[in-house]
N, C-alpha and C positions, 0 to 999 in steps of 0.2 A: 449109403443113403445120400441122395442129392441134397445140396445145401438148403434149398427152399423147404424140403420136407423135414430136414433136421431142425430148422428154425421153427416150423409149425409144431413139431413135437415138443420142443422145449417150451414154447408158449403154452401149449395145452397142459404140460406138466406143472408149470408155474401157476396156471389158473386153478388146477386141481388142488395144489398145496394151499393156495390162498383160501379156497373154499373150505378146506379142512380146518384151517386156523379159525375161520369165522364161526364154524359150527362146533368148535372144541367145547366140551362139556366142563362145567365147574362143579366139583363135588363139595358137599357141605363139610366144613371144618371150622373149629374154634381156635382162637389165639388171643393172647393179650395184645390189645391194639398198639400200645406204645412199644412193645417188644418187636413189632414188625419193622420199626425204624432203627431202634437201638436196643441192645440187650440190657442196657442200664439206664436208669433215670436218676439224676442228681437232685437233691433238695438241700438247700442251705438253711441252717438253723442258727439264728442269732439269739432269739428269746423264745423258748418253748411256752405253750404248745405250738407246734408247727405241723403243717399237713401238706401232703401232696395226694394226687388222685390218679387213678387209671381206670380203664374200661376193658371189657372183653367183647370181642367181635366175632361174627360168623361170616364166612365167605359168601353165603347166600342169605337172603331174607328168611327169617324163621317162619315156618309154617304153623308152629305153635310155640307157646312160651318155652324157653330153654333155661333151665335152672343150672347154674354153674357153681361148683364148690371150689373154694380157694384154700391154700394152705401156705404156711411159712416153711421153707426148706433149708434149714441151716447146713445140712449135709452137702449141699451143692457148692458152698462157697470155696472150699479148698481147691476143687477142680477149676473153678472160675478164675481164681487167683493165678493158678499155674498156667492156664491158657492165655490170659491177658497180661501176665507179669505184674500183677497188683499185690499189694500187701494189706488188703482190707481185712477188717475183723468184724465179728458179730458183736453188736452192741449189747450191753448188759441187759439181762432179762428185766422186764417190768418197765422199761423206759419207752417202749413203743407198743403200738397195737394196730391191727386191722380192725376198723370200726365194724366191718362185717366180713364174714368168710363166705358170703354168698352174693352172686350177681345174677340178674335175670335179663335175658334178651326177650322182649315181648314179641308176640306173633306179628309178623309183617315188618319187623325191624331187623337191622344188622348188628346194632351195638347196644350194650347194656347201659344201665345207669352207672354213674361214677361210684367207684369204691375208694374210700378214704384210708390213707395210711398216715398215722399220727405219731409224732414223737412228743411225749409228755414231759420228759426231763433229760437234761444233759449233765446233771450234777456228777454222775459217775463216769462220764466220758474222760478218757486220758488225753493229755495234751498232744496234739500233732497226729493223733490216730484218725484214720478215715474208716468209718464203719459202713457195713453193707448188709441188707436184709433181702434174701431171695424169696420172692412170692411167686407161687406156681398155681396153675390150674390142676386141681386134683381129680375132678370128675365132672360129668355133665349129664343131664337127663337125655334120654333118647339114644344113649350110647354113641354120641357124635364123636368123630375123629378130632384129635387135637394136633395142630401143627407143632411138631416137637421143637423146631428152632425158635418158636415164639410162645412156648408153654410157660417160660419163666421170665420174670422181670426182676432185675437186680436193682434195688433201691439203695442208692449211695447217699450216705448222710455226711454232709460237710459242715463242720463247725469252725468258726474263726479261731486263729491262734493269736492271742493278745500278748504282746511282748514290748520290748523297747529296742532302740537302735542308738548307736554312738556316732556323734559328729566327729569327722576326721579333720582334714585341713592341718592346722598346727598340732593337732593331737595325734601324732604318729605312733603306731604300735610296733615294737620289735620283739621277736621271740629269742631272747638271749640264750635260752637253754638248748636251742638247735645247734649253736656254734660249737664246732669241734666235737660233736656228738656222733659217734659211729653208728648209733641206732637209726639215724636219719640219713644215712649215706648208702649209695649203691642200690637204690630202689629200681626195680625193673618196671614197676607200675606206680602211678600216682594219680590222685584226683584232688583238685582244689575247688572249693565252693565258697560263694559269698552272695549275700543280698546287697544290692547297692542302690542308692537314691541320690542322683546327681543334682546339685544345686546349680552348678556351672561346669564348663569344661575349660581346660588350659588354653589360654589365648596367646601364648608366646612359644617360640621354637624351643624344643621339638614337639610341643603340643601334646605332651604325655600326662595323663592322670592315672596313677598306678592304683590297682585294686588289691591284689594279694600275690605274694610270692617273692622270688629272688630275681633281680636283674641279670639277664644273660643265662639263667639256668631254667627257671620255670616261672613265668610271670603273666598275670592277666592285667591288661591295661587298656586305656582308651588312648587313641591317637599315636602318631609317630610322623616322621618326615614324609612317608608315603601313605599314611592313613589319616583320614579326617579325625579331628579332635574329638568328635562325638561318636565315633565308631570303635568298637571293642576288638581286641586281638589277643592272641596268646603268642608267647615267644619262648624260644630256647635256642640260643646261639643263632644259627642261620635259619632255623625254622620259625618263620614269622608270618603265618597266614592271617589276613584280616578276616574277622568273623562274618561280616556282612557289609554291603554298601548302604544298608538302611541305617540311618543314625538313631541313636538312643535319644529319648526325650528327657528333658529336665523335669524334676518334681514328680517322679513316679518311680515305683519300685520295680526292679528287675532281679532275677536270679541268674547268676552266671556260674558255669562249671567248666573247668579245663581237665581233660582226661588224657593221661599218658598211658597208652595201652601196652607199650613195648614195640608196637609196629606202626602206631599213628599217634598224633597229637591233635586232639579234637576239642572243639568248643561247643557248648550247649547254652542256649539262651531260653530262660523260662521253661526248661525241661525238654527243649527241642534242639536237635542237631543243627548247627549253624555253619560250621566250617571245620576243616581239618587238613592235615598234611601227613604223608607217609614218613616214617622215621626208620632208622637203621639199627634198632636194637640197643641204643645207648641207654645208660642208666641215669637216674636223677640223684643229685647229691644236695641235700639241704644243710650240710654242715660247714661248708667252706665260706659262704658269704652271708651277710645279714638277711634274714627273712622278715619282711615287713607286711603290715596291714595298712593300706592307705599311703604308701610311699615306696620308693626304690632308689637306687643309684645314689648312695651317700646321703640318705634321708631327704632326698629331693623328689621332684615330680609327684607332688602330693595330690591327694584327691579332695576335691571340694564337694563334700556331701556326706551322707550317712551310710554306715555299714552295719550289717547284722548277719547272724548265722554263718560265721566263717569257719571253715573246716579243712582239715588235711587228712587224706586217706592214703594208706599204703597199698591200695589196690585200685583197679580201674572200675569205677561204677558203670553200670549199664544205663542206657537211656531211661528205662523204666524205674530204676532205683533213684535216679536224679529227679525225675518228674514226680515220684510218689512222696518225696521227703524234702521238698524245698523249704517248708516252713519250720520243720523241727525234725530231729533225729535222736534216737536213743543214744546217749553218750557211751554206752557199752557196745555199740554196734561193731560187728566184725570188721577189722581193718581200719577203724577210725583211730587215728593217732592223736589228733588235737582238735578241740572243738571250743570255739569262743562264740557264745551267743551274742555278746556285746549288749546285753540287757541289764548289766549291773557291773559296778566297779568298786574297788577298795582303795583307800589312800596307800601310797607307796613312798618309800624314802626319797629324799631329794625333791620333794614337791611334785612327784609324779603320781600315776595311778596304775593299778593292775587289774586286768580282766582275767579271771581264772580259767584254766583249761578244764572243762567239765569231764573229760575222760579220766581224770585222776593221774595222768602220766606226768604232770608237772610242767607242761609247756605253757606257762603263763605268759600273757602278752603285757608288756610294760609300755604304758602310754605317757606322753609328754605333759599332759595337762594335769593341774592339781585338782580341777573340778570340771570334768568333761561334760559337754552339753549333750542331752539326750532327748529323743522324741518317742511318743507312744506309737506302736504299730499294730496293725490288724490285717492278717493275711488269711485267705481261704485256700 
């Protein structure tokens, strides 16, 4: 075929395809409006009763009234958790309700009136647990098709975690029971976690504010000779990747986690991956040098701010596990070796204080202050 005829043929084919697209038919189908954008919808509950709402839509204007029946589907939550790596739970019965299990799309319209979902009580909610209620289209008049990907809306119930946090600075915490303890040596995997609220960053060389860990072995810290004083990094001998060039702000809470997987040393900020470096299969030893909260390197390089939710794990947490449990975790969780919430303390000999290890393993943190300063916290 000559070039000019080839071009003409291609033009006619493109024109024909465009014509087909313009005349493509839309078939009538129902879906939960909000589920078209996201499969889940979050609601934050401070003081019940609290409510959120959703609607049901039709892909075409209704030729006559469409009555839609809705239902709660607890059986769908397990598969949803597995698919999206969540650990949501069903809330206790009786604390929530659909104000109506019916929605109507009036003739000539595409969208129903709002359906309210109400949480009446959170008195039986467990601390740190995120709850979820799957709501689905059960049936509709006229045997209309339901778009399966948007049949279900997962309503996620978020409640604040109220706790306290400990002021660091001169109040350095050391884990004496790690020293010379073979149970905390030779680990192929490790995760360190902490919440941190900086009042200020170190202004003198080497500009380091230590968060949690052991100098030269496994440490989360702000600043260094080559790292800005308000940027966080993780270090292990020569593995010292800065987390991000974006500085941390003062006077706000962050969650930080450092994960030694056996093949990488990774840092997460507020549940999101920030930086990492490949490793060569080395193991971690917490028994040879002092392990500190809020200090390092001979009780120096202290942190000017508050800390809470400090944890040590003998396994590499996934991104989903970190993101799902920043505010609280079950002290008996698999692989959790030590857990200091930093929300209460007891007097200790020598004018010091002790923060107990909630796991029951006995790795209590001994602090330098006789009366540590604390603040109230509220996290979602």
